[in-house]
Phi, psi and omega in degrees: 000135175270119185232128173256121181250123178262119180107124178250029175283197181303316181290312182299319179295317180296317182297314178304311181303313184292318184283328179294325179295346178255024173064031175274155175267110192248133168235132182247134181242132178200163177266354182262114181294321181297319179299316180295319178298321180295318175297315186292328179293329185264331190233153179275082180213171178257145177234150178226127180264136180152176183282125190289351179260354182281127176308320182297320177295315177298323174295317177298330177284356179083030185295335179297335180252011186275145173271334187208137170247126176244106182258099187237035176289175180285349185255118176302315183298319180295320180293324180291311179301315179301320178291320175299315176299316178301319181284316185278322189262320190250354179053045178286132189294326181223138186220131179240137178229138172275125181226141179252316190292132181294331177308319182281317188289326184276355182281133179280340186244339190296335185260003184292163183300328181283355175248253182270358170057051180258117177288319181215131179256119178260125176241088184309323181297322177290320179296318179291323179301315178295323180298316185289323179300320178292325178293328178285330175294324180242081186295342180271356185267151175263337179202135181227123185226158180232151176226165176053050179055038173091003179285332187233140180239140172240122189232128172260133182210161174273127181281134181231153178302137184113335171292147186302326188264345182294124186090001183239161174287149184302329184299338183285346182303323180300328183291334188267340186264148175300155181306327182274002180245132177229146177212175183212136169281108187277328180199156176228135173241122181231126181054037176090345178257150183275141172240125176281114186287142168233178180298331181272353181294130181263125181283130181252149177303132182095348177300141169269117185237138176252123188247135182239132180197168168302144188307316183289346182251352190301320186289328181289321179290324180300329180295344177298332189252337179193158178288147180291148178259159179292148178305145179284123182243330183236122182232140170242131182245128178258113179113119183249030174289196179308312186283315178305312182294317179296319178296318179299318179301315184293328184266347184303129178089345181263326182207173179278122184239131170238137181237130178253127178228127184290323180279121188298313182298319180293321177299320179293322179295314182294315179301319182288339180269349181245145185264313185246005178268130176280115181253124184246138175267105185181182183259119184292352175262010180274109186299322183294320177296312179302318181292321178297324183271011172069052178298331182291342179269348179288137178271342180207135178239119183245110178269102188237031177278182181274000189247116182302313189291320178296320181293317179295312182297313184293320180292319182296319182291318179299319178295320181296329186271000173115359177295137184294321186211135186231143180228135179234136172275117181228121185287318186280123183296327178297320178294316180300319180291329184289313195266332180298133183091351172266239178287340181260126183289318184222125177254120180256126173270105186306318182292323180288327174295315184280339186293331182299317180292326177293313182298332175306327182268358180258328187297153175280163169074217187254041175283120182251352179203134175228129174240129173276133183245149179048053179049046171097354181291334183215169179219146170245127185247144171245116183238134177272123181283134180227162179095201180211192187294336184281327182237014178222139177283344188255311188293132180089006182235152178286150183301324176293344182269346187291154174300139182282128175245104183296128180097003176214146175205156181279128186254325179201168180224141175242122185246148180056047178288329178085159178255118176222181176295156179314133181268127172261105186296337183265357181283130180298130178080004181301136182277123181278162179284167181245018179297159184277127181260124180238121172288133193281076172285165192296332182272358178289132178265132179277128178251157176294139182096345180297142169265109188257129182259115181248126178263122178251102177289331175248116182300336187291346180265007182303317183293326173296322178295319178296322178293326181296327183258007177288147177259130181205152181289342187288357178268358179300000000 
């Protein structure tokens, strides 16, 4: 696929890295020569320097032959103009734009083909807000993801001594669960390396484990690995930027929230827009301020500023001063890998969190959901199976009969999900689907219409997974 990416920032660079590894023809456009040079040194792609909204620059990037435009510059206006030019001048089939302003996102007509012609609008700040909201719902989790419109949950968590299964083989989990509840250990990461779980695999204290189960059963299955934590009631947020402000709005009225913002004007703006959140003008790395505001009584500290170093320092300080759990937003992946599991409980990479929703619109075939795991090291895919035994290698066959793809395996299936309007997992009171959840044991037969959840420990095998579920006459 020929893809033109506008913007070489954190999101653009992460998208480029993910798509280059899948043998796509990638061109990146940016006005910053140093950013482009850095990308070109690391990745096999083409770069073009210039203003991403200029038709001449887009023509130089080869937009007339492109299959997809991904406009993820820092400017909403640039991204919108680029999509319009791509549609009207170059007839690009698909166009994605990163948008931050609610004025653009909330409009029912602005993004239509006759206007700015945006097929999909990505708002990383909103995606991250929803992601953090789920982590607050599951305070013991490192990562919480949903599939099949909320019917299935995948939770990453740290196994601790005291969990029923810790120190025992995975096969014993069946003995602890009620007959009507089934779950699966989808993957284990130990000392930074992936372990493919089998029934004989013994869960060790400190393992990072991904657990999969029906949404209504996930908490019961999680108890196999660690004791449940108390619900979060008191939260302190460091940073009143777009993400910090959105998270405070999402939590307002649900728990006690304090927000610290160093810029006085921004602090005043945030304070005026929130009703029950206490907004403080100060530095979140100020030990005296944290002590005055009772950091030791906080159950969660969220470092959500735009500065990686401030987030690391603030979160580390909050943890040392007695906060139960700390989360830091960290753009540089190397920093995130370094600090998580130490003083910082969870390091969130904004680009990796938001990239999953974007990749869903890039994948071939019937991929309806993509989640990036462990800051891009692995992926979980949701694919709708189509066809029959004559034209599909997957449909009509038992899971145990399918070709072995090393680094990937089928974890679960959701059957009879039904077609309804898009499900928003994070919308309060949203109605879940009633599809049947099947943990993918080797005798389960894949049927047409099944939503199949595949865990890819190695991202390089994603293309093989997509081909396995492709429908084609060559299988006759």
